[in-house]
Structures are given as C-alpha cells and as structure tokens.
ROTOR-716681 format. One record per residue (C-alpha): x, y, z; residue in one letter. Coordinates in pm, 1 decimal, m for minus. Layout:
c1:X c2:Y c3:Z roza:A
...
This chain:
c1:m6098.9 c2:m5803.9 c3:m3885.1 roza:M
c1:m6385.4 c2:m5997.0 c3:m3999.3 roza:K
c1:m6417.6 c2:m5848.7 c3:m4330.6 roza:P
c1:m6062.2 c2:m5943.7 c3:m4436.8 roza:V
c1:m6133.7 c2:m6285.1 c3:m4298.1 roza:L
c1:m6446.3 c2:m6312.8 c3:m4474.3 roza:F
c1:m6305.9 c2:m6213.5 c3:m4836.2 roza:A
c1:m5990.3 c2:m6454.4 c3:m4795.2 roza:I
c1:m6247.3 c2:m6732.3 c3:m4734.5 roza:F
c1:m6449.8 c2:m6616.7 c3:m5004.8 roza:S
c1:m6106.8 c2:m6673.1 c3:m5267.1 roza:I
c1:m6000.6 c2:m6959.6 c3:m5102.5 roza:L
c1:m6336.3 c2:m7106.3 c3:m5174.8 roza:T
c1:m6414.0 c2:m6957.7 c3:m5547.4 roza:V
c1:m6063.0 c2:m7097.3 c3:m5620.9 roza:S
c1:m6191.4 c2:m7439.0 c3:m5519.9 roza:T
c1:m6487.1 c2:m7449.3 c3:m5692.5 roza:L
c1:m6336.9 c2:m7361.6 c3:m6002.0 roza:F
c1:m6005.1 c2:m7545.8 c3:m6030.1 roza:A
c1:m5878.6 c2:m7593.3 c3:m6378.3 roza:Q
c1:m5651.2 c2:m7849.6 c3:m6547.2 roza:D
c1:m5363.8 c2:m7694.5 c3:m6700.0 roza:T
c1:m5249.4 c2:m7986.2 c3:m6860.5 roza:S
c1:m5209.7 c2:m7791.2 c3:m7177.8 roza:G
c1:m4967.0 c2:m7566.5 c3:m7040.4 roza:T
c1:m4675.1 c2:m7487.9 c3:m7294.9 roza:K
c1:m4300.0 c2:m7532.0 c3:m7121.1 roza:Y
c1:m3995.0 c2:m7321.3 c3:m7149.1 roza:G
c1:m3954.1 c2:m6962.2 c3:m7111.9 roza:W
c1:m4166.2 c2:m6640.5 c3:m7219.2 roza:Q
c1:m4054.6 c2:m6307.5 c3:m7308.4 roza:K
c1:m4217.0 c2:m5994.7 c3:m7346.7 roza:Q
c1:m4109.8 c2:m5612.6 c3:m7318.1 roza:A
c1:m4342.1 c2:m5311.4 c3:m7433.8 roza:V
c1:m4231.0 c2:m4943.2 c3:m7442.6 roza:A
c1:m4482.3 c2:m4671.6 c3:m7459.1 roza:G
c1:m4529.8 c2:m4277.3 c3:m7563.4 roza:F
c1:m4800.1 c2:m4094.4 c3:m7499.9 roza:N
c1:m4817.3 c2:m3688.4 c3:m7558.7 roza:L
c1:m5091.7 c2:m3476.9 c3:m7531.5 roza:S
c1:m5153.7 c2:m3102.0 c3:m7615.9 roza:N
c1:m5427.6 c2:m2866.3 c3:m7531.1 roza:A
c1:m5408.9 c2:m2479.0 c3:m7632.9 roza:Y
c1:m5638.6 c2:m2232.7 c3:m7631.1 roza:Y
c1:m5605.9 c2:m1889.4 c3:m7765.5 roza:H
c1:m5907.2 c2:m1615.1 c3:m7743.6 roza:K
c1:m6167.5 c2:m1874.6 c3:m7667.8 roza:W
c1:m6456.6 c2:m1724.6 c3:m7488.6 roza:A
c1:m6518.7 c2:m2026.3 c3:m7296.8 roza:A
c1:m6144.1 c2:m2056.2 c3:m7095.2 roza:G
c1:m5948.2 c2:m2308.1 c3:m7045.1 roza:G
c1:m5546.2 c2:m2344.0 c3:m6925.0 roza:E
c1:m5264.0 c2:m2421.8 c3:m7224.2 roza:N
c1:m5120.9 c2:m2820.8 c3:m7149.9 roza:A
c1:m4859.7 c2:m3006.8 c3:m7257.0 roza:L
c1:m4857.3 c2:m3397.1 c3:m7103.1 roza:T
c1:m4593.7 c2:m3648.1 c3:m7181.6 roza:W
c1:m4543.9 c2:m3975.4 c3:m7050.7 roza:N
c1:m4278.7 c2:m4279.6 c3:m7094.9 roza:L
c1:m4341.3 c2:m4615.4 c3:m7008.5 roza:K
c1:m4169.1 c2:m4946.2 c3:m6984.3 roza:L
c1:m4287.5 c2:m5290.3 c3:m6920.6 roza:K
c1:m4133.1 c2:m5617.5 c3:m6910.1 roza:G
c1:m4241.0 c2:m5958.8 c3:m6839.2 roza:K
c1:m4000.2 c2:m6317.1 c3:m6859.1 roza:L
c1:m4180.6 c2:m6641.8 c3:m6715.4 roza:V
c1:m4020.7 c2:m6993.1 c3:m6706.4 roza:E
c1:m4336.2 c2:m7262.4 c3:m6695.5 roza:E
c1:m4149.6 c2:m7618.1 c3:m6618.4 roza:R
c1:m4396.1 c2:m7922.9 c3:m6559.5 roza:E
c1:m4350.0 c2:m7878.2 c3:m6183.6 roza:K
c1:m4209.3 c2:m7520.8 c3:m6097.2 roza:T
c1:m4319.7 c2:m7152.9 c3:m6230.9 roza:T
c1:m4067.8 c2:m6847.1 c3:m6235.4 roza:W
c1:m4254.1 c2:m6511.4 c3:m6326.6 roza:K
c1:m4028.5 c2:m6165.9 c3:m6319.3 roza:N
c1:m4220.0 c2:m5861.3 c3:m6406.4 roza:T
c1:m4123.3 c2:m5471.1 c3:m6392.3 roza:G
c1:m4258.2 c2:m5152.1 c3:m6501.0 roza:K
c1:m4087.0 c2:m4794.5 c3:m6500.9 roza:M
c1:m4311.4 c2:m4523.2 c3:m6558.7 roza:E
c1:m4233.8 c2:m4154.9 c3:m6568.6 roza:Y
c1:m4445.4 c2:m3814.8 c3:m6697.8 roza:G
c1:m4507.6 c2:m3467.0 c3:m6675.2 roza:Q
c1:m4759.6 c2:m3214.4 c3:m6726.4 roza:T
c1:m4689.5 c2:m2835.7 c3:m6805.8 roza:K
c1:m5012.0 c2:m2570.8 c3:m6736.0 roza:V
c1:m5007.3 c2:m2247.5 c3:m6785.2 roza:T
c1:m4805.0 c2:m2050.2 c3:m6535.3 roza:G
c1:m4616.1 c2:m2327.6 c3:m6433.0 roza:S
c1:m4304.8 c2:m2548.2 c3:m6544.3 roza:G
c1:m4306.5 c2:m2885.4 c3:m6590.0 roza:F
c1:m4463.4 c2:m3104.0 c3:m6298.6 roza:R
c1:m4477.7 c2:m3506.9 c3:m6226.3 roza:K
c1:m4766.7 c2:m3650.4 c3:m6344.4 roza:S
c1:m4639.3 c2:m4022.9 c3:m6308.1 roza:L
c1:m4311.6 c2:m4169.1 c3:m6146.2 roza:D
c1:m4328.9 c2:m4576.3 c3:m6051.4 roza:E
c1:m4014.3 c2:m4843.5 c3:m6031.6 roza:I
c1:m4160.7 c2:m5185.5 c3:m5950.2 roza:F
c1:m4006.4 c2:m5541.0 c3:m6039.7 roza:F
c1:m4162.6 c2:m5839.9 c3:m5817.2 roza:E
c1:m4030.6 c2:m6257.7 c3:m5878.9 roza:S
c1:m4273.1 c2:m6531.1 c3:m5760.7 roza:V
c1:m4114.4 c2:m6860.8 c3:m5762.0 roza:Y
c1:m4363.0 c2:m7142.0 c3:m5769.3 roza:G
c1:m4432.7 c2:m7485.3 c3:m5706.4 roza:Y
c1:m4713.2 c2:m7699.0 c3:m5867.1 roza:K
c1:m4830.8 c2:m7933.8 c3:m5579.5 roza:L
c1:m5195.1 c2:m7984.8 c3:m5708.1 roza:T
c1:m5373.1 c2:m7851.3 c3:m5999.8 roza:T
c1:m5471.6 c2:m7607.1 c3:m5729.8 roza:L
c1:m5223.0 c2:m7561.7 c3:m5476.8 roza:L
c1:m4873.1 c2:m7390.6 c3:m5550.3 roza:N
c1:m4672.8 c2:m7295.7 c3:m5256.5 roza:P
c1:m4463.4 c2:m7006.9 c3:m5359.9 roza:Y
c1:m4160.6 c2:m6754.2 c3:m5246.1 roza:A
c1:m4150.7 c2:m6399.7 c3:m5377.9 roza:S
c1:m3982.2 c2:m6074.5 c3:m5322.3 roza:A
c1:m4069.0 c2:m5728.7 c3:m5455.2 roza:S
c1:m3923.0 c2:m5358.2 c3:m5506.5 roza:L
c1:m4094.8 c2:m5051.3 c3:m5525.2 roza:Q
c1:m4028.7 c2:m4690.1 c3:m5571.0 roza:S
c1:m3943.9 c2:m4401.8 c3:m5797.2 roza:Q
c1:m3750.0 c2:m4183.8 c3:m6012.9 roza:F
c1:m3762.9 c2:m3817.2 c3:m5934.1 roza:A
c1:m3863.8 c2:m3578.3 c3:m5637.5 roza:K
c1:m4202.2 c2:m3483.5 c3:m5545.9 roza:G
c1:m4330.3 c2:m3181.3 c3:m5443.2 roza:Y
c1:m4681.0 c2:m3025.8 c3:m5270.2 roza:D
c1:m4707.8 c2:m2741.1 c3:m5454.3 roza:Y
c1:m4987.7 c2:m2609.2 c3:m5233.9 roza:E
c1:m4695.5 c2:m2535.6 c3:m4982.6 roza:Q
c1:m4433.5 c2:m2190.9 c3:m5038.3 roza:S
c1:m4227.7 c2:m2224.5 c3:m5133.6 roza:P
c1:m4281.9 c2:m2600.0 c3:m5268.1 roza:D
c1:m4236.1 c2:m2830.3 c3:m5028.7 roza:A
c1:m4040.9 c2:m3164.0 c3:m5153.4 roza:I
c1:m4204.8 c2:m3505.4 c3:m4985.8 roza:V
c1:m4048.8 c2:m3758.4 c3:m5160.2 roza:S
c1:m3760.2 c2:m3874.9 c3:m5342.6 roza:A
c1:m3592.2 c2:m4209.3 c3:m5523.5 roza:F
c1:m3586.9 c2:m4423.3 c3:m5269.1 roza:W
c1:m3770.0 c2:m4199.8 c3:m5030.2 roza:N
c1:m3973.0 c2:m4397.3 c3:m4977.4 roza:P
c1:m3895.0 c2:m4748.9 c3:m5100.7 roza:G
c1:m4066.3 c2:m5071.5 c3:m5052.2 roza:Y
c1:m3905.9 c2:m5398.4 c3:m5028.0 roza:I
c1:m4166.1 c2:m5684.5 c3:m4969.2 roza:T
c1:m4075.6 c2:m6081.4 c3:m4928.2 roza:Q
c1:m4315.3 c2:m6348.1 c3:m4916.7 roza:S
c1:m4382.4 c2:m6686.6 c3:m4846.5 roza:V
c1:m4705.6 c2:m6857.6 c3:m4909.4 roza:G
c1:m4937.4 c2:m7045.1 c3:m5086.3 roza:M
c1:m5080.9 c2:m6983.9 c3:m5422.6 roza:G
c1:m5418.5 c2:m7063.2 c3:m5586.0 roza:F
c1:m5495.8 c2:m7065.5 c3:m5993.9 roza:K
c1:m5858.9 c2:m7127.2 c3:m6008.8 roza:P
c1:m5860.1 c2:m6965.4 c3:m6382.1 roza:L
c1:m5635.3 c2:m6942.1 c3:m6647.7 roza:T
c1:m5608.0 c2:m6566.8 c3:m6638.9 roza:D
c1:m5640.3 c2:m6553.1 c3:m6249.8 roza:L
c1:m5407.1 c2:m6562.3 c3:m5969.4 roza:I
c1:m5433.8 c2:m6553.2 c3:m5602.3 roza:V
c1:m5155.2 c2:m6543.3 c3:m5338.5 roza:R
c1:m5209.5 c2:m6594.2 c3:m4947.8 roza:L
c1:m4839.4 c2:m6602.4 c3:m4741.6 roza:G
c1:m4653.1 c2:m6469.1 c3:m4455.0 roza:F
c1:m4456.8 c2:m6106.5 c3:m4540.5 roza:S
c1:m4200.5 c2:m5930.1 c3:m4429.8 roza:L
c1:m4233.8 c2:m5571.9 c3:m4580.0 roza:K
c1:m3938.6 c2:m5285.1 c3:m4523.9 roza:E
c1:m4029.2 c2:m4916.6 c3:m4580.2 roza:T
c1:m3705.5 c2:m4712.4 c3:m4631.7 roza:F
c1:m3701.7 c2:m4332.3 c3:m4667.4 roza:A
c1:m3447.8 c2:m4052.7 c3:m4640.5 roza:G
c1:m3490.2 c2:m3682.4 c3:m4494.2 roza:K
c1:m3848.5 c2:m3639.7 c3:m4701.8 roza:Y
c1:m4111.6 c2:m3724.2 c3:m4540.4 roza:G
c1:m4217.6 c2:m3974.1 c3:m4227.5 roza:D
c1:m4264.3 c2:m4305.1 c3:m4424.6 roza:Y
c1:m4044.7 c2:m4527.4 c3:m4260.0 roza:A
c1:m4044.5 c2:m4286.9 c3:m3914.8 roza:D
c1:m4198.8 c2:m4451.9 c3:m3546.2 roza:N
c1:m4381.6 c2:m4134.4 c3:m3406.8 roza:L
c1:m4349.4 c2:m4276.5 c3:m3012.1 roza:D
c1:m3977.2 c2:m4192.2 c3:m3074.3 roza:T
c1:m3762.4 c2:m3922.0 c3:m3029.9 roza:D
c1:m3487.3 c2:m4059.1 c3:m3322.7 roza:K
c1:m3635.6 c2:m4014.7 c3:m3672.1 roza:K
c1:m3640.6 c2:m4361.9 c3:m3822.5 roza:E
c1:m3518.9 c2:m4399.5 c3:m4177.3 roza:T
c1:m3607.7 c2:m4814.9 c3:m4181.3 roza:V
c1:m3934.0 c2:m4948.6 c3:m4101.6 roza:K
c1:m3990.9 c2:m5366.7 c3:m4095.5 roza:V
c1:m4309.6 c2:m5522.4 c3:m4089.1 roza:E
c1:m4435.8 c2:m5889.7 c3:m4045.7 roza:P
c1:m4809.4 c2:m5951.7 c3:m4149.2 roza:G
c1:m4988.2 c2:m6144.0 c3:m4443.3 roza:L
c1:m5003.5 c2:m6038.0 c3:m4767.3 roza:E
c1:m5296.8 c2:m6139.3 c3:m5014.9 roza:L
c1:m5230.7 c2:m6095.9 c3:m5399.5 roza:I
c1:m5509.1 c2:m6107.7 c3:m5686.2 roza:T
c1:m5402.1 c2:m6072.2 c3:m6061.0 roza:D
c1:m5677.6 c2:m6147.3 c3:m6278.1 roza:Y
c1:m5665.8 c2:m6077.6 c3:m6682.4 roza:E
c1:m5980.3 c2:m6028.0 c3:m6857.8 roza:Y
c1:m6008.0 c2:m6044.1 c3:m7247.5 roza:K
c1:m6257.7 c2:m5756.9 c3:m7348.1 roza:L
c1:m6204.3 c2:m5824.5 c3:m7740.4 roza:S
c1:m6030.4 c2:m5870.0 c3:m7964.6 roza:D
c1:m5800.6 c2:m5569.5 c3:m7892.0 roza:I
c1:m5856.3 c2:m5459.9 c3:m7566.0 roza:A
c1:m5762.4 c2:m5606.2 c3:m7240.4 roza:M
c1:m5852.3 c2:m5535.4 c3:m6846.1 roza:Y
c1:m5554.9 c2:m5622.0 c3:m6629.8 roza:V
c1:m5646.2 c2:m5552.5 c3:m6227.9 roza:T
c1:m5410.8 c2:m5623.9 c3:m5913.3 roza:K
c1:m5503.8 c2:m5614.5 c3:m5555.1 roza:W
c1:m5205.6 c2:m5633.1 c3:m5324.2 roza:N
c1:m5373.4 c2:m5610.5 c3:m4931.9 roza:L
c1:m5055.7 c2:m5637.7 c3:m4667.7 roza:F
c1:m5174.6 c2:m5702.0 c3:m4294.8 roza:I
c1:m4984.9 c2:m5594.3 c3:m4007.5 roza:N
c1:m4910.4 c2:m5819.0 c3:m3717.3 roza:F
c1:m4902.0 c2:m5516.9 c3:m3479.8 roza:E
c1:m5268.3 c2:m5351.4 c3:m3578.8 roza:G
c1:m5534.2 c2:m5365.5 c3:m3772.8 roza:M
c1:m5491.9 c2:m4986.6 c3:m3836.7 roza:D
c1:m5171.9 c2:m5066.5 c3:m4015.2 roza:E
c1:m5347.1 c2:m5201.8 c3:m4320.8 roza:I
c1:m5211.2 c2:m5158.3 c3:m4685.1 roza:D
c1:m5404.1 c2:m5170.7 c3:m4976.8 roza:S
c1:m5308.7 c2:m5122.0 c3:m5337.4 roza:R
c1:m5571.4 c2:m5163.4 c3:m5624.0 roza:W
c1:m5467.3 c2:m5140.7 c3:m5990.5 roza:E
c1:m5691.1 c2:m5154.2 c3:m6243.4 roza:N
c1:m5568.7 c2:m5085.7 c3:m6675.6 roza:R
c1:m5793.0 c2:m5115.9 c3:m6984.7 roza:I
c1:m5558.4 c2:m5157.1 c3:m7306.3 roza:N
c1:m5669.0 c2:m5128.4 c3:m7644.5 roza:A
c1:m5442.3 c2:m5233.7 c3:m7936.8 roza:Q
c1:m5601.5 c2:m4964.9 c3:m8199.7 roza:I
c1:m5320.2 c2:m5082.8 c3:m8491.4 roza:S
c1:m4993.9 c2:m5208.8 c3:m8455.9 roza:K
c1:m4818.0 c2:m4936.2 c3:m8263.2 roza:Y
c1:m5154.5 c2:m4704.0 c3:m8146.5 roza:I
c1:m5240.6 c2:m4799.7 c3:m7840.9 roza:N
c1:m5534.4 c2:m4603.5 c3:m7615.1 roza:V
c1:m5550.5 c2:m4672.4 c3:m7209.7 roza:N
c1:m5705.6 c2:m4608.4 c3:m6897.1 roza:A
c1:m5639.8 c2:m4643.9 c3:m6567.3 roza:G
c1:m5784.2 c2:m4597.3 c3:m6234.6 roza:L
c1:m5564.9 c2:m4646.5 c3:m5899.1 roza:E
c1:m5676.3 c2:m4689.0 c3:m5547.7 roza:L
c1:m5425.8 c2:m4669.2 c3:m5250.0 roza:F
c1:m5437.8 c2:m4663.0 c3:m4885.1 roza:Y
c1:m5130.5 c2:m4656.0 c3:m4666.9 roza:D
c1:m5128.2 c2:m4476.2 c3:m4335.9 roza:V
c1:m4712.2 c2:m4439.1 c3:m4382.6 roza:S
c1:m4736.3 c2:m4202.9 c3:m4634.2 roza:T
c1:m4942.4 c2:m3901.4 c3:m4347.1 roza:G
c1:m5262.2 c2:m3979.5 c3:m4507.1 roza:E
c1:m5575.5 c2:m4184.2 c3:m4328.5 roza:R
c1:m5844.8 c2:m4191.8 c3:m4617.2 roza:S
c1:m5828.9 c2:m4367.6 c3:m4967.5 roza:T
c1:m5550.9 c2:m4218.4 c3:m5189.4 roza:Q
c1:m5656.0 c2:m4268.1 c3:m5598.9 roza:W
c1:m5533.2 c2:m4127.9 c3:m5947.1 roza:K
c1:m5687.0 c2:m4189.0 c3:m6243.0 roza:Q
c1:m5522.0 c2:m4114.6 c3:m6627.0 roza:D
c1:m5683.5 c2:m4167.6 c3:m6979.1 roza:V
c1:m5367.8 c2:m4147.0 c3:m7289.6 roza:A
c1:m5358.8 c2:m4245.8 c3:m7614.0 roza:L
c1:m4989.5 c2:m4282.7 c3:m7721.6 roza:G
c1:m4757.3 c2:m4548.7 c3:m7946.3 roza:M
c1:m4615.8 c2:m4870.9 c3:m7836.2 roza:N
c1:m4304.0 c2:m5042.2 c3:m7972.8 roza:F
c1:m4291.6 c2:m5417.1 c3:m7855.7 roza:N
c1:m3926.6 c2:m5436.7 c3:m7787.3 roza:L
c1:m3922.4 c2:m5874.9 c3:m7783.5 roza:L
C-alpha cells in the first residue's frame, strides 16, 4: 500500500507546484472523429531464410466531444477497434478488439482543483479463443467480460495537456458463460456480475513530439477496498505520426494487470501499423 500512497502523494504535490492559469481557454463545443484503416502483408516464395506468410488488417474509429464553459467541462471520448491476422496454416484470428466510452463532467472550483463525476464502459466485439487448447477454447465474447465504472472525486490539471483524477469508484464486471471474470471462487455458484467499491486514479497526458508526431498516455489504477491483491492497472501508450493528410504511422504499448482475468502477472501487448486516417468531423 505504501508505494501506491506515495505515488498518489507525489502526483498531488507536483500538481500543486505546476498549476497553470486557464484563463485563455476557448469556450464552446470541440468535436473530433477519426477513422483509420491499416493493412500489412508478408509473402515468401522459396525464401531460404524462412518466414511465414501473413496478412493483417485493422479498423479504428476514435471520437471526442468536449464542451468547455466558464465553470464546467464535459468531456466525452470513445474508441472502437477491431482487427484480424492470417498466417500460413490457419484462418483469420483476432488481433485487436476493443470498445471503450468515457464521459467526465467537471466543475472548475479553482485553477487547480476540479471536482468531477465520471462513467466509463469497456468491452469487445467478437469471441476470443485460446488456440493452445484442442479444440480451440472460447475464453471471451461481447460483454464477456464487460466493465462499467462510475467515479466521483477531485480532478487536477497542473499542465495544459495533463489531467489527473482521484476519486471514489464503483466498478461492475459482467460475464457470461466464458471465463471467471465475475465469479467468486469461494462460492459454489458461478456469479455473472461482480461489484467492487474502491479508489480510482487516472492520469491522461498528451505530449507533442514534433509538428507531425504526438505521444498519448493514459494510466488507470483501481484499488479495491476489499484487499490489495485486487488492484487493477491499465497503462496505455501510443505514438501517432501524421506523415501526410491521410497517411499515418502509429505504435502502441499497453500494460495490463487484473487478477479476474485468471492471470496473476502483468499482461502486455504492442503493435506498429502504417495506414490511412480520415477526419470525419
């Protein structure tokens, strides 16, 4: 518990030291919607060094709707991503799958302190499989698992592109017949809904690397009141480079820890893609 409390105290201290004036904020609605399509292919013919033919595609849709007022901010963000990969000897397999929406309403109490209320939803589109089992075992599906989180607390904006939120939270996990995401293993009955009260710490940060490249990171830490062994953590990192009006290069790294998934070590995934982006708004 001490490292977690120290991290929270450090963030609050830094926030206080670097508080900035937001008098230049533009009021009104800000809208953004971007669709992206990435495709990659590798083909080998009598290649002495060896290799596997592969075809990968993914489709991404991200949006943001923000209302800035003199005393309030209402920020809505969402993303939907799906992709598949095909390698020699197998059909298409899911490589990317996520649905995420978040709404945060904040009140500008002072330059530094902003009380807020938020709600988020997270799930996936399609079934997920464990291909190491024979036959392939289904381990997840749409809304299996599904997560809904509500929080109330205090927000801090020490820098223009840095937002920190700390609040009391209620996290609901929903599951169907696949996996034990919501199950209490201490009971004989398999539960399909799990409700966890706790503390939520979220850090959002954007940093402009150059005129065409942007680094975006988001760290979400949920501390369950029932025990320290129930801490959930998700840290997302992405670099986007807009080479031209439509051509985009992006790379991402995500670290994830949640014991309800059945894995007690840190999970991670990374991706690099070259594709096309289209501004819809």
